[in-house]
C-alpha positions as CSV (number, residue, x, y, z in Angstrom):
1,X,-1.6,-1.8,-11.2
2,X,-5.4,-1.5,-10.6
3,X,-6.0,1.4,-8.5
4,X,-4.5,5.0,-8.6
5,X,-5.3,7.9,-6.3
6,X,-3.3,10.9,-7.8
7,X,0.2,10.0,-7.3
8,X,-0.6,6.7,-5.4
9,X,1.0,3.9,-7.3
10,X,3.3,0.9,-7.6
11,X,4.8,-0.6,-4.4
12,X,4.2,2.3,-2.2
13,X,7.9,3.4,-2.3
14,X,9.1,6.9,-3.4
15,X,8.9,7.1,-7.2
16,X,12.2,8.8,-8.1
17,X,11.1,9.8,-11.5
18,X,8.2,11.8,-9.9
19,X,10.0,13.6,-7.2
20,X,8.3,17.1,-7.7
21,X,5.8,18.2,-5.1
22,X,2.1,17.6,-6.0
23,X,0.6,20.9,-7.3
24,X,-2.9,20.4,-5.6
25,X,-4.4,18.7,-2.7
26,X,-5.8,15.4,-3.1
27,X,-9.7,15.6,-3.0
28,X,-12.4,13.4,-2.2
29,X,-13.1,13.0,-5.9
30,X,-9.6,11.5,-6.2
31,X,-10.5,8.6,-3.8
32,X,-13.4,7.6,-6.0
33,X,-10.8,5.9,-8.3
34,X,-10.1,3.4,-5.7
35,X,-13.5,1.7,-5.4
36,X,-13.9,1.9,-9.2
37,X,-10.8,0.1,-9.8
38,X,-11.6,-2.5,-7.4
39,X,-14.9,-3.0,-8.8
40,X,-13.4,-3.4,-12.2
41,X,-11.3,-6.3,-10.9
42,X,-14.5,-8.1,-9.5
43,X,-14.5,-7.1,-5.9
44,X,-18.0,-6.0,-4.4
45,X,-17.9,-2.6,-3.0
46,X,-19.9,-2.6,0.1
47,X,-19.4,0.8,1.8
48,X,-17.5,3.8,0.8
49,X,-16.9,7.2,3.0
50,X,-14.4,10.1,2.5
51,X,-13.7,13.5,4.0
52,X,-11.0,16.3,3.9
53,X,-9.9,18.7,6.3
54,X,-7.1,21.4,6.7
55,X,-5.8,20.0,10.1
56,X,-4.3,16.5,10.8
57,X,-3.8,16.6,14.5
58,X,-7.5,16.3,15.6
59,X,-7.7,13.1,13.5
60,X,-4.3,11.5,14.7
61,X,-3.2,9.7,17.7
62,X,0.0,8.6,19.5
63,X,3.3,10.1,18.4
64,X,1.9,11.0,15.3
65,X,-0.7,13.3,17.0
66,X,2.4,15.1,19.0
67,X,4.2,15.4,15.6
68,X,1.3,17.4,14.0
69,X,1.0,19.7,17.1
70,X,4.7,20.9,16.0
71,X,4.5,20.5,12.5
72,X,1.0,21.1,11.1
73,X,0.0,19.8,8.0
74,X,-1.6,21.6,5.1
75,X,-4.3,19.4,4.5
76,X,-5.6,15.9,5.1
77,X,-7.9,13.6,2.8
78,X,-8.8,10.2,4.3
79,X,-11.3,7.5,3.3
80,X,-12.3,4.0,3.9
81,X,-14.1,1.4,1.9
82,X,-15.2,-2.2,2.7
83,X,-14.9,-4.7,0.0
84,X,-15.6,-8.4,-0.4
85,X,-15.6,-11.0,-3.3
86,X,-18.1,-13.8,-2.9
87,X,-17.9,-15.8,0.2
88,X,-14.2,-14.8,0.9
89,X,-15.2,-12.2,3.6
90,X,-15.0,-8.7,4.1
91,X,-11.9,-6.5,4.0
92,X,-11.7,-2.8,5.4
93,X,-9.4,-0.4,3.5
94,X,-8.4,2.7,5.2
95,X,-6.7,5.4,3.2
96,X,-5.1,8.7,4.3
97,X,-3.2,11.3,2.2
98,X,-1.4,14.2,4.1
99,X,0.0,17.4,2.4
100,X,3.0,18.9,4.6
101,X,4.4,22.4,4.1
102,X,7.7,21.0,2.7
103,X,9.5,18.0,1.7
104,X,11.6,17.7,4.8
105,X,8.6,17.4,7.2
106,X,6.9,15.0,4.8
107,X,9.9,12.9,4.9
108,X,10.0,13.0,8.8
109,X,6.3,12.3,8.9
110,X,6.6,9.3,6.7
111,X,9.4,8.0,8.9
112,X,7.3,8.4,11.9
113,X,4.2,6.9,10.6
114,X,5.9,3.9,9.2
115,X,7.3,3.0,12.5
116,X,5.2,0.5,14.4
117,X,3.5,1.6,17.5
118,X,3.9,5.3,16.9
119,X,0.3,6.1,15.9
120,X,-1.2,7.3,12.8
121,X,-4.0,9.2,11.2
122,X,-7.4,7.9,12.7
123,X,-9.1,5.5,10.4
124,X,-12.2,7.2,9.1
125,X,-14.3,4.1,9.6
126,X,-13.5,4.3,13.4
127,X,-15.0,7.6,13.4
128,X,-18.1,7.0,11.7
129,X,-20.3,4.2,10.2
130,X,-20.9,0.5,10.9
131,X,-17.1,-0.3,11.3
132,X,-16.4,1.9,14.4
133,X,-15.4,-1.1,16.7
134,X,-12.8,-2.8,14.1
135,X,-9.4,-1.9,15.1
136,X,-6.5,-2.1,12.5
137,X,-3.7,-4.3,13.3
138,X,-0.9,-3.0,11.2
139,X,-0.4,-6.4,9.4
140,X,-1.4,-5.0,5.9
141,X,0.0,-1.5,5.5
142,X,1.7,0.3,2.6
143,X,2.8,3.9,2.5
144,X,4.4,6.4,-0.1
145,X,5.8,9.8,-0.2
146,X,5.5,12.3,-3.3
147,X,7.2,15.6,-2.8
148,X,5.4,17.3,0.0
149,X,2.5,14.5,0.3
150,X,2.4,11.2,2.1
151,X,-0.2,8.5,1.8
152,X,-0.8,5.3,3.7
153,X,-3.2,2.6,3.7
154,X,-4.1,-0.2,6.1
155,X,-6.3,-3.2,5.4
156,X,-8.2,-5.0,8.2
157,X,-10.1,-8.2,7.6
158,X,-13.4,-8.3,9.3
159,X,-13.9,-11.9,10.5
160,X,-12.2,-14.9,9.1
161,X,-10.7,-13.8,5.8
162,X,-7.9,-15.8,4.0
163,X,-4.5,-13.9,4.0
164,X,-3.8,-14.3,0.4
165,X,-7.3,-12.6,-0.3
166,X,-6.1,-9.6,1.9
167,X,-2.8,-9.4,0.4
168,X,-4.3,-9.5,-3.2
169,X,-6.2,-6.3,-2.5
170,X,-3.1,-4.7,-0.9
171,X,-1.1,-5.5,-4.0
172,X,-3.8,-3.7,-6.2
173,X,-2.2,-0.4,-5.0
């Protein structure tokens, strides 16, 4: 595995050996591991942005937004990066990490966000920067849960990009 953001690892499933809650919030500095790992694998880093907040509801949409109205999160960190590798095109990678008050609410959030058409955390690239008009279609998605924290990522090709290239980036996580 090339990239790690705190507990983000493997195939994105629950790591049974590490089921204790995370002891601290994921910080912006933690997300810097992702572009570094991709750069080490030969990808070219084009753009990176990250932010943290203590509230999820203003940064979410659909049923996920409604969920956060009745089950507020404790913290949110989200980021995006755009990578390319030579002439293969550009891929946006949207990451979010949500801290919930307890394991039950974390599991409920993960179940909801993993269900197609229910919404998500708004991708940071859609809020700010040169990629605001790019929408994510959900074809390249991965998530995981660790204790009281849930992460997810979506990749979106920008233009004509081979599926194998996008899948290769997703499999780095």
